[in-house]
mmCIF file of the N, C-alpha and C atoms, coordinates in Angstrom:
data_MODEL
# 
_entry.id   MODEL 
# 
loop_
_atom_site.group_PDB 
_atom_site.id 
_atom_site.type_symbol 
_atom_site.label_atom_id 
_atom_site.label_alt_id 
_atom_site.label_comp_id 
_atom_site.label_asym_id 
_atom_site.label_entity_id 
_atom_site.label_seq_id 
_atom_site.pdbx_PDB_ins_code 
_atom_site.Cartn_x 
_atom_site.Cartn_y 
_atom_site.Cartn_z 
_atom_site.occupancy 
_atom_site.B_iso_or_equiv 
_atom_site.pdbx_formal_charge 
_atom_site.auth_seq_id 
_atom_site.auth_comp_id 
_atom_site.auth_asym_id 
_atom_site.auth_atom_id 
_atom_site.pdbx_PDB_model_num 
ATOM 1   N N  . MET A 1 1  ? 134.147 -61.561 176.627 1.00 0.00 ? 1  MET A N  1 
ATOM 2   C CA . MET A 1 1  ? 134.540 -60.696 175.151 1.00 0.00 ? 1  MET A CA 1 
ATOM 3   C C  . MET A 1 1  ? 133.700 -60.042 174.889 1.00 0.00 ? 1  MET A C  1 
ATOM 4   N N  . LYS A 1 2  ? 132.826 -60.205 175.359 1.00 0.00 ? 2  LYS A N  1 
ATOM 5   C CA . LYS A 1 2  ? 131.052 -58.465 174.871 1.00 0.00 ? 2  LYS A CA 1 
ATOM 6   C C  . LYS A 1 2  ? 131.752 -57.264 175.356 1.00 0.00 ? 2  LYS A C  1 
ATOM 7   N N  . LYS A 1 3  ? 132.313 -57.518 176.566 1.00 0.00 ? 3  LYS A N  1 
ATOM 8   C CA . LYS A 1 3  ? 132.603 -56.012 177.734 1.00 0.00 ? 3  LYS A CA 1 
ATOM 9   C C  . LYS A 1 3  ? 133.984 -55.510 176.886 1.00 0.00 ? 3  LYS A C  1 
ATOM 10  N N  . TRP A 1 4  ? 134.843 -56.453 175.791 1.00 0.00 ? 4  TRP A N  1 
ATOM 11  C CA . TRP A 1 4  ? 135.902 -55.883 175.466 1.00 0.00 ? 4  TRP A CA 1 
ATOM 12  C C  . TRP A 1 4  ? 135.553 -55.314 174.143 1.00 0.00 ? 4  TRP A C  1 
ATOM 13  N N  . LEU A 1 5  ? 134.507 -55.483 173.205 1.00 0.00 ? 5  LEU A N  1 
ATOM 14  C CA . LEU A 1 5  ? 134.423 -55.640 172.496 1.00 0.00 ? 5  LEU A CA 1 
ATOM 15  C C  . LEU A 1 5  ? 133.820 -53.874 172.488 1.00 0.00 ? 5  LEU A C  1 
ATOM 16  N N  . LEU A 1 6  ? 132.404 -53.603 173.738 1.00 0.00 ? 6  LEU A N  1 
ATOM 17  C CA . LEU A 1 6  ? 132.663 -52.902 173.862 1.00 0.00 ? 6  LEU A CA 1 
ATOM 18  C C  . LEU A 1 6  ? 133.165 -51.811 174.532 1.00 0.00 ? 6  LEU A C  1 
ATOM 19  N N  . LEU A 1 7  ? 133.938 -52.045 174.854 1.00 0.00 ? 7  LEU A N  1 
ATOM 20  C CA . LEU A 1 7  ? 135.375 -51.592 175.483 1.00 0.00 ? 7  LEU A CA 1 
ATOM 21  C C  . LEU A 1 7  ? 135.692 -50.370 174.357 1.00 0.00 ? 7  LEU A C  1 
ATOM 22  N N  . SER A 1 8  ? 136.257 -51.210 173.238 1.00 0.00 ? 8  SER A N  1 
ATOM 23  C CA . SER A 1 8  ? 136.948 -51.334 172.444 1.00 0.00 ? 8  SER A CA 1 
ATOM 24  C C  . SER A 1 8  ? 136.091 -50.160 171.314 1.00 0.00 ? 8  SER A C  1 
ATOM 25  N N  . ILE A 1 9  ? 134.477 -50.518 171.218 1.00 0.00 ? 9  ILE A N  1 
ATOM 26  C CA . ILE A 1 9  ? 134.042 -49.476 170.787 1.00 0.00 ? 9  ILE A CA 1 
ATOM 27  C C  . ILE A 1 9  ? 133.758 -47.823 170.744 1.00 0.00 ? 9  ILE A C  1 
ATOM 28  N N  . LEU A 1 10 ? 133.823 -48.032 172.619 1.00 0.00 ? 10 LEU A N  1 
ATOM 29  C CA . LEU A 1 10 ? 133.668 -46.837 173.504 1.00 0.00 ? 10 LEU A CA 1 
ATOM 30  C C  . LEU A 1 10 ? 135.066 -46.238 173.199 1.00 0.00 ? 10 LEU A C  1 
ATOM 31  N N  . ALA A 1 11 ? 135.563 -46.729 173.546 1.00 0.00 ? 11 ALA A N  1 
ATOM 32  C CA . ALA A 1 11 ? 137.543 -46.110 173.542 1.00 0.00 ? 11 ALA A CA 1 
ATOM 33  C C  . ALA A 1 11 ? 137.524 -45.489 171.689 1.00 0.00 ? 11 ALA A C  1 
ATOM 34  N N  . SER A 1 12 ? 137.328 -46.206 171.144 1.00 0.00 ? 12 SER A N  1 
ATOM 35  C CA . SER A 1 12 ? 137.461 -45.662 169.195 1.00 0.00 ? 12 SER A CA 1 
ATOM 36  C C  . SER A 1 12 ? 136.937 -44.656 169.379 1.00 0.00 ? 12 SER A C  1 
ATOM 37  N N  . ALA A 1 13 ? 135.241 -44.466 169.368 1.00 0.00 ? 13 ALA A N  1 
ATOM 38  C CA . ALA A 1 13 ? 134.343 -43.496 169.429 1.00 0.00 ? 13 ALA A CA 1 
ATOM 39  C C  . ALA A 1 13 ? 134.811 -41.693 170.154 1.00 0.00 ? 13 ALA A C  1 
ATOM 40  N N  . ALA A 1 14 ? 134.989 -42.745 171.538 1.00 0.00 ? 14 ALA A N  1 
ATOM 41  C CA . ALA A 1 14 ? 136.407 -41.106 171.555 1.00 0.00 ? 14 ALA A CA 1 
ATOM 42  C C  . ALA A 1 14 ? 137.020 -40.616 171.547 1.00 0.00 ? 14 ALA A C  1 
ATOM 43  N N  . LEU A 1 15 ? 138.229 -41.415 170.710 1.00 0.00 ? 15 LEU A N  1 
ATOM 44  C CA . LEU A 1 15 ? 139.345 -41.021 169.901 1.00 0.00 ? 15 LEU A CA 1 
ATOM 45  C C  . LEU A 1 15 ? 138.880 -40.353 168.926 1.00 0.00 ? 15 LEU A C  1 
ATOM 46  N N  . VAL A 1 16 ? 137.906 -40.819 167.924 1.00 0.00 ? 16 VAL A N  1 
ATOM 47  C CA . VAL A 1 16 ? 137.180 -39.901 167.210 1.00 0.00 ? 16 VAL A CA 1 
ATOM 48  C C  . VAL A 1 16 ? 136.741 -38.646 167.047 1.00 0.00 ? 16 VAL A C  1 
ATOM 49  N N  . ALA A 1 17 ? 135.453 -38.599 168.099 1.00 0.00 ? 17 ALA A N  1 
ATOM 50  C CA . ALA A 1 17 ? 135.428 -37.720 168.750 1.00 0.00 ? 17 ALA A CA 1 
ATOM 51  C C  . ALA A 1 17 ? 136.158 -36.297 169.165 1.00 0.00 ? 17 ALA A C  1 
ATOM 52  N N  . GLY A 1 18 ? 136.943 -36.573 169.737 1.00 0.00 ? 18 GLY A N  1 
ATOM 53  C CA . GLY A 1 18 ? 138.390 -36.081 170.275 1.00 0.00 ? 18 GLY A CA 1 
ATOM 54  C C  . GLY A 1 18 ? 138.485 -35.272 169.741 1.00 0.00 ? 18 GLY A C  1 
ATOM 55  N N  . CYS A 1 19 ? 138.475 -35.202 167.907 1.00 0.00 ? 19 CYS A N  1 
ATOM 56  C CA . CYS A 1 19 ? 138.874 -34.253 166.765 1.00 0.00 ? 19 CYS A CA 1 
ATOM 57  C C  . CYS A 1 19 ? 137.761 -33.500 166.490 1.00 0.00 ? 19 CYS A C  1 
ATOM 58  N N  . ALA A 1 20 ? 136.520 -34.119 166.705 1.00 0.00 ? 20 ALA A N  1 
ATOM 59  C CA . ALA A 1 20 ? 135.502 -33.193 166.173 1.00 0.00 ? 20 ALA A CA 1 
ATOM 60  C C  . ALA A 1 20 ? 134.918 -31.966 166.871 1.00 0.00 ? 20 ALA A C  1 
ATOM 61  N N  . THR A 1 21 ? 135.934 -31.189 167.502 1.00 0.00 ? 21 THR A N  1 
ATOM 62  C CA . THR A 1 21 ? 136.023 -30.009 168.489 1.00 0.00 ? 21 THR A CA 1 
ATOM 63  C C  . THR A 1 21 ? 135.736 -28.955 167.611 1.00 0.00 ? 21 THR A C  1 
ATOM 64  N N  . VAL A 1 22 ? 135.140 -27.784 167.967 1.00 0.00 ? 22 VAL A N  1 
ATOM 65  C CA . VAL A 1 22 ? 135.312 -26.785 167.608 1.00 0.00 ? 22 VAL A CA 1 
ATOM 66  C C  . VAL A 1 22 ? 136.822 -26.313 167.230 1.00 0.00 ? 22 VAL A C  1 
ATOM 67  N N  . ALA A 1 23 ? 137.122 -25.661 166.064 1.00 0.00 ? 23 ALA A N  1 
ATOM 68  C CA . ALA A 1 23 ? 138.541 -25.311 165.832 1.00 0.00 ? 23 ALA A CA 1 
ATOM 69  C C  . ALA A 1 23 ? 138.217 -23.750 165.969 1.00 0.00 ? 23 ALA A C  1 
ATOM 70  N N  . LYS A 1 24 ? 137.244 -23.037 166.467 1.00 0.00 ? 24 LYS A N  1 
ATOM 71  C CA . LYS A 1 24 ? 137.469 -21.725 166.894 1.00 0.00 ? 24 LYS A CA 1 
ATOM 72  C C  . LYS A 1 24 ? 136.280 -21.160 168.019 1.00 0.00 ? 24 LYS A C  1 
ATOM 73  N N  . THR A 1 25 ? 137.443 -20.428 168.652 1.00 0.00 ? 25 THR A N  1 
ATOM 74  C CA . THR A 1 25 ? 137.333 -20.096 170.261 1.00 0.00 ? 25 THR A CA 1 
ATOM 75  C C  . THR A 1 25 ? 136.053 -18.708 169.833 1.00 0.00 ? 25 THR A C  1 
ATOM 76  N N  . GLU A 1 26 ? 135.713 -18.413 171.401 1.00 0.00 ? 26 GLU A N  1 
ATOM 77  C CA . GLU A 1 26 ? 134.599 -17.144 170.826 1.00 0.00 ? 26 GLU A CA 1 
ATOM 78  C C  . GLU A 1 26 ? 134.882 -15.984 170.430 1.00 0.00 ? 26 GLU A C  1 
ATOM 79  N N  . GLU A 1 27 ? 136.252 -15.727 171.061 1.00 0.00 ? 27 GLU A N  1 
ATOM 80  C CA . GLU A 1 27 ? 137.600 -14.633 170.454 1.00 0.00 ? 27 GLU A CA 1 
ATOM 81  C C  . GLU A 1 27 ? 137.371 -14.345 169.384 1.00 0.00 ? 27 GLU A C  1 
ATOM 82  N N  . ASP A 1 28 ? 137.851 -15.942 168.350 1.00 0.00 ? 28 ASP A N  1 
ATOM 83  C CA . ASP A 1 28 ? 138.027 -15.369 167.133 1.00 0.00 ? 28 ASP A CA 1 
ATOM 84  C C  . ASP A 1 28 ? 136.635 -15.370 166.161 1.00 0.00 ? 28 ASP A C  1 
ATOM 85  N N  . ASN A 1 29 ? 135.562 -15.881 166.863 1.00 0.00 ? 29 ASN A N  1 
ATOM 86  C CA . ASN A 1 29 ? 134.022 -15.690 166.263 1.00 0.00 ? 29 ASN A CA 1 
ATOM 87  C C  . ASN A 1 29 ? 134.355 -13.867 166.091 1.00 0.00 ? 29 ASN A C  1 
ATOM 88  N N  . GLU A 1 30 ? 134.053 -13.602 167.364 1.00 0.00 ? 30 GLU A N  1 
ATOM 89  C CA . GLU A 1 30 ? 134.338 -12.198 167.676 1.00 0.00 ? 30 GLU A CA 1 
ATOM 90  C C  . GLU A 1 30 ? 135.286 -11.233 166.619 1.00 0.00 ? 30 GLU A C  1 
ATOM 91  N N  . ASN A 1 31 ? 135.910 -11.751 166.581 1.00 0.00 ? 31 ASN A N  1 
ATOM 92  C CA . ASN A 1 31 ? 136.686 -10.882 165.855 1.00 0.00 ? 31 ASN A CA 1 
ATOM 93  C C  . ASN A 1 31 ? 136.398 -10.788 164.347 1.00 0.00 ? 31 ASN A C  1 
ATOM 94  N N  . THR A 1 32 ? 136.367 -12.264 163.957 1.00 0.00 ? 32 THR A N  1 
ATOM 95  C CA . THR A 1 32 ? 135.938 -12.113 162.823 1.00 0.00 ? 32 THR A CA 1 
ATOM 96  C C  . THR A 1 32 ? 134.265 -11.889 162.230 1.00 0.00 ? 32 THR A C  1 
ATOM 97  N N  . TRP A 1 33 ? 133.750 -11.661 163.620 1.00 0.00 ? 33 TRP A N  1 
ATOM 98  C CA . TRP A 1 33 ? 132.412 -10.461 162.958 1.00 0.00 ? 33 TRP A CA 1 
ATOM 99  C C  . TRP A 1 33 ? 133.141 -9.393  162.678 1.00 0.00 ? 33 TRP A C  1 
ATOM 100 N N  . LYS A 1 34 ? 134.127 -8.425  163.679 1.00 0.00 ? 34 LYS A N  1 
ATOM 101 C CA . LYS A 1 34 ? 134.652 -7.343  163.971 1.00 0.00 ? 34 LYS A CA 1 
ATOM 102 C C  . LYS A 1 34 ? 135.052 -7.307  162.202 1.00 0.00 ? 34 LYS A C  1 
ATOM 103 N N  . GLN A 1 35 ? 135.481 -7.737  161.562 1.00 0.00 ? 35 GLN A N  1 
ATOM 104 C CA . GLN A 1 35 ? 136.731 -7.898  160.547 1.00 0.00 ? 35 GLN A CA 1 
ATOM 105 C C  . GLN A 1 35 ? 135.421 -7.663  159.083 1.00 0.00 ? 35 GLN A C  1 
ATOM 106 N N  . ILE A 1 36 ? 134.510 -8.362  159.313 1.00 0.00 ? 36 ILE A N  1 
ATOM 107 C CA . ILE A 1 36 ? 132.812 -8.550  158.696 1.00 0.00 ? 36 ILE A CA 1 
ATOM 108 C C  . ILE A 1 36 ? 132.625 -6.838  158.492 1.00 0.00 ? 36 ILE A C  1 
ATOM 109 N N  . ALA A 1 37 ? 132.582 -6.827  160.061 1.00 0.00 ? 37 ALA A N  1 
ATOM 110 C CA . ALA A 1 37 ? 131.606 -5.586  160.000 1.00 0.00 ? 37 ALA A CA 1 
ATOM 111 C C  . ALA A 1 37 ? 132.226 -3.888  159.859 1.00 0.00 ? 37 ALA A C  1 
ATOM 112 N N  . ASP A 1 38 ? 133.693 -4.159  159.867 1.00 0.00 ? 38 ASP A N  1 
ATOM 113 C CA . ASP A 1 38 ? 134.522 -3.424  159.064 1.00 0.00 ? 38 ASP A CA 1 
ATOM 114 C C  . ASP A 1 38 ? 134.866 -2.901  157.763 1.00 0.00 ? 38 ASP A C  1 
ATOM 115 N N  . LEU A 1 39 ? 134.824 -4.008  157.360 1.00 0.00 ? 39 LEU A N  1 
ATOM 116 C CA . LEU A 1 39 ? 135.196 -4.677  155.398 1.00 0.00 ? 39 LEU A CA 1 
ATOM 117 C C  . LEU A 1 39 ? 133.666 -3.844  155.104 1.00 0.00 ? 39 LEU A C  1 
ATOM 118 N N  . ASP A 1 40 ? 132.524 -3.688  155.583 1.00 0.00 ? 40 ASP A N  1 
ATOM 119 C CA . ASP A 1 40 ? 131.191 -3.702  155.044 1.00 0.00 ? 40 ASP A CA 1 
ATOM 120 C C  . ASP A 1 40 ? 131.330 -2.175  155.540 1.00 0.00 ? 40 ASP A C  1 
ATOM 121 N N  . GLU A 1 41 ? 131.751 -1.334  156.795 1.00 0.00 ? 41 GLU A N  1 
ATOM 122 C CA . GLU A 1 41 ? 132.103 -0.368  156.645 1.00 0.00 ? 41 GLU A CA 1 
ATOM 123 C C  . GLU A 1 41 ? 132.315 0.751   155.976 1.00 0.00 ? 41 GLU A C  1 
ATOM 124 N N  . ARG A 1 42 ? 133.708 -0.113  155.481 1.00 0.00 ? 42 ARG A N  1 
ATOM 125 C CA . ARG A 1 42 ? 134.297 0.225   154.466 1.00 0.00 ? 42 ARG A CA 1 
ATOM 126 C C  . ARG A 1 42 ? 134.051 0.562   152.958 1.00 0.00 ? 42 ARG A C  1 
ATOM 127 N N  . GLN A 1 43 ? 133.439 -0.429  152.861 1.00 0.00 ? 43 GLN A N  1 
ATOM 128 C CA . GLN A 1 43 ? 132.411 -0.473  150.802 1.00 0.00 ? 43 GLN A CA 1 
ATOM 129 C C  . GLN A 1 43 ? 131.212 0.523   151.441 1.00 0.00 ? 43 GLN A C  1 
ATOM 130 N N  . ILE A 1 44 ? 130.940 1.089   152.377 1.00 0.00 ? 44 ILE A N  1 
ATOM 131 C CA . ILE A 1 44 ? 129.234 1.547   152.241 1.00 0.00 ? 44 ILE A CA 1 
ATOM 132 C C  . ILE A 1 44 ? 129.523 2.427   150.916 1.00 0.00 ? 44 ILE A C  1 
ATOM 133 N N  . GLY A 1 45 ? 130.385 3.374   151.701 1.00 0.00 ? 45 GLY A N  1 
ATOM 134 C CA . GLY A 1 45 ? 130.605 4.948   150.364 1.00 0.00 ? 45 GLY A CA 1 
ATOM 135 C C  . GLY A 1 45 ? 130.536 4.126   149.055 1.00 0.00 ? 45 GLY A C  1 
ATOM 136 N N  . ASP A 1 46 ? 131.058 3.256   148.639 1.00 0.00 ? 46 ASP A N  1 
ATOM 137 C CA . ASP A 1 46 ? 131.290 2.768   147.266 1.00 0.00 ? 46 ASP A CA 1 
ATOM 138 C C  . ASP A 1 46 ? 129.428 2.632   146.948 1.00 0.00 ? 46 ASP A C  1 
ATOM 139 N N  . ASP A 1 47 ? 129.059 2.120   147.579 1.00 0.00 ? 47 ASP A N  1 
ATOM 140 C CA . ASP A 1 47 ? 127.647 1.118   147.553 1.00 0.00 ? 47 ASP A CA 1 
ATOM 141 C C  . ASP A 1 47 ? 126.664 2.711   147.623 1.00 0.00 ? 47 ASP A C  1 
ATOM 142 N N  . TRP A 1 48 ? 127.136 3.832   148.215 1.00 0.00 ? 48 TRP A N  1 
ATOM 143 C CA . TRP A 1 48 ? 125.972 4.952   148.273 1.00 0.00 ? 48 TRP A CA 1 
ATOM 144 C C  . TRP A 1 48 ? 126.470 5.573   146.866 1.00 0.00 ? 48 TRP A C  1 
ATOM 145 N N  . ASN A 1 49 ? 127.376 5.531   146.420 1.00 0.00 ? 49 ASN A N  1 
ATOM 146 C CA . ASN A 1 49 ? 127.695 6.496   145.270 1.00 0.00 ? 49 ASN A CA 1 
ATOM 147 C C  . ASN A 1 49 ? 126.832 5.663   143.694 1.00 0.00 ? 49 ASN A C  1 
ATOM 148 N N  . LEU A 1 50 ? 127.266 4.419   144.354 1.00 0.00 ? 50 LEU A N  1 
ATOM 149 C CA . LEU A 1 50 ? 126.310 3.428   142.674 1.00 0.00 ? 50 LEU A CA 1 
ATOM 150 C C  . LEU A 1 50 ? 125.085 3.208   143.127 1.00 0.00 ? 50 LEU A C  1 
ATOM 151 N N  . ILE A 1 51 ? 124.143 3.347   144.507 1.00 0.00 ? 51 ILE A N  1 
ATOM 152 C CA . ILE A 1 51 ? 122.981 3.869   144.621 1.00 0.00 ? 51 ILE A CA 1 
ATOM 153 C C  . ILE A 1 51 ? 122.283 5.190   143.572 1.00 0.00 ? 51 ILE A C  1 
ATOM 154 N N  . TRP A 1 52 ? 123.389 6.196   143.636 1.00 0.00 ? 52 TRP A N  1 
ATOM 155 C CA . TRP A 1 52 ? 122.530 7.606   143.105 1.00 0.00 ? 52 TRP A CA 1 
ATOM 156 C C  . TRP A 1 52 ? 123.517 7.679   142.140 1.00 0.00 ? 52 TRP A C  1 
ATOM 157 N N  . LEU A 1 53 ? 124.413 6.408   141.317 1.00 0.00 ? 53 LEU A N  1 
ATOM 158 C CA . LEU A 1 53 ? 124.663 6.877   140.379 1.00 0.00 ? 53 LEU A CA 1 
ATOM 159 C C  . LEU A 1 53 ? 125.943 8.271   139.841 1.00 0.00 ? 53 LEU A C  1 
ATOM 160 N N  . SER A 1 54 ? 126.816 8.630   141.120 1.00 0.00 ? 54 SER A N  1 
ATOM 161 C CA . SER A 1 54 ? 127.445 9.528   141.555 1.00 0.00 ? 54 SER A CA 1 
ATOM 162 C C  . SER A 1 54 ? 128.748 9.240   141.082 1.00 0.00 ? 54 SER A C  1 
ATOM 163 N N  . ASP A 1 55 ? 129.254 8.077   140.723 1.00 0.00 ? 55 ASP A N  1 
ATOM 164 C CA . ASP A 1 55 ? 130.734 7.349   140.361 1.00 0.00 ? 55 ASP A CA 1 
ATOM 165 C C  . ASP A 1 55 ? 130.387 6.860   139.374 1.00 0.00 ? 55 ASP A C  1 
ATOM 166 N N  . ARG A 1 56 ? 131.285 6.557   138.380 1.00 0.00 ? 56 ARG A N  1 
ATOM 167 C CA . ARG A 1 56 ? 131.099 5.877   137.615 1.00 0.00 ? 56 ARG A CA 1 
ATOM 168 C C  . ARG A 1 56 ? 131.874 4.337   137.863 1.00 0.00 ? 56 ARG A C  1 
ATOM 169 N N  . GLN A 1 57 ? 130.927 2.751   137.296 1.00 0.00 ? 57 GLN A N  1 
ATOM 170 C CA . GLN A 1 57 ? 130.790 2.154   138.161 1.00 0.00 ? 57 GLN A CA 1 
ATOM 171 C C  . GLN A 1 57 ? 131.929 1.299   137.339 1.00 0.00 ? 57 GLN A C  1 
ATOM 172 N N  . GLY A 1 58 ? 132.664 0.693   138.271 1.00 0.00 ? 58 GLY A N  1 
ATOM 173 C CA . GLY A 1 58 ? 134.272 0.080   137.817 1.00 0.00 ? 58 GLY A CA 1 
ATOM 174 C C  . GLY A 1 58 ? 134.464 -1.707  138.462 1.00 0.00 ? 58 GLY A C  1 
ATOM 175 N N  . ARG A 1 59 ? 135.710 -2.175  138.031 1.00 0.00 ? 59 ARG A N  1 
ATOM 176 C CA . ARG A 1 59 ? 135.509 -2.982  138.294 1.00 0.00 ? 59 ARG A CA 1 
ATOM 177 C C  . ARG A 1 59 ? 136.925 -3.160  139.573 1.00 0.00 ? 59 ARG A C  1 
ATOM 178 N N  . LEU A 1 60 ? 137.625 -2.265  139.700 1.00 0.00 ? 60 LEU A N  1 
ATOM 179 C CA . LEU A 1 60 ? 138.706 -1.944  140.607 1.00 0.00 ? 60 LEU A CA 1 
ATOM 180 C C  . LEU A 1 60 ? 137.485 -0.949  141.771 1.00 0.00 ? 60 LEU A C  1 
ATOM 181 N N  . THR A 1 61 ? 138.102 -1.770  143.048 1.00 0.00 ? 61 THR A N  1 
ATOM 182 C CA . THR A 1 61 ? 138.170 -0.151  144.345 1.00 0.00 ? 61 THR A CA 1 
ATOM 183 C C  . THR A 1 61 ? 139.603 -0.466  145.249 1.00 0.00 ? 61 THR A C  1 
ATOM 184 N N  . ARG A 1 62 ? 139.584 0.476   145.672 1.00 0.00 ? 62 ARG A N  1 
ATOM 185 C CA . ARG A 1 62 ? 140.544 0.774   147.007 1.00 0.00 ? 62 ARG A CA 1 
ATOM 186 C C  . ARG A 1 62 ? 140.135 -0.365  148.090 1.00 0.00 ? 62 ARG A C  1 
ATOM 187 N N  . PHE A 1 63 ? 139.590 -0.680  148.308 1.00 0.00 ? 63 PHE A N  1 
ATOM 188 C CA . PHE A 1 63 ? 139.685 -1.761  149.135 1.00 0.00 ? 63 PHE A CA 1 
ATOM 189 C C  . PHE A 1 63 ? 140.086 -3.105  149.459 1.00 0.00 ? 63 PHE A C  1 
ATOM 190 N N  . HIS A 1 64 ? 141.094 -3.572  150.275 1.00 0.00 ? 64 HIS A N  1 
ATOM 191 C CA . HIS A 1 64 ? 140.968 -4.878  150.257 1.00 0.00 ? 64 HIS A CA 1 
ATOM 192 C C  . HIS A 1 64 ? 139.928 -5.763  150.134 1.00 0.00 ? 64 HIS A C  1 
ATOM 193 N N  . MET A 1 65 ? 139.588 -6.355  148.889 1.00 0.00 ? 65 MET A N  1 
ATOM 194 C CA . MET A 1 65 ? 138.803 -7.886  149.050 1.00 0.00 ? 65 MET A CA 1 
ATOM 195 C C  . MET A 1 65 ? 139.592 -8.716  148.741 1.00 0.00 ? 65 MET A C  1 
ATOM 196 N N  . ARG A 1 66 ? 138.999 -9.814  149.703 1.00 0.00 ? 66 ARG A N  1 
ATOM 197 C CA . ARG A 1 66 ? 138.780 -11.094 149.185 1.00 0.00 ? 66 ARG A CA 1 
ATOM 198 C C  . ARG A 1 66 ? 138.371 -11.687 148.391 1.00 0.00 ? 66 ARG A C  1 
# 
């Protein structure tokens, strides 16, 4: 009886843990970081103008923001 109980507990733990894997692959993570870096590079011009106050501050930007 104890063996069946232990076996059922282990089987249920294996089923639950099977869905707890990482959802993103290394390639997906790399692609995400590339998108973030691209967005940062496009935004640096606006930041530079804001630092030197050479551009009027506004709420709108020509870049895609999330």
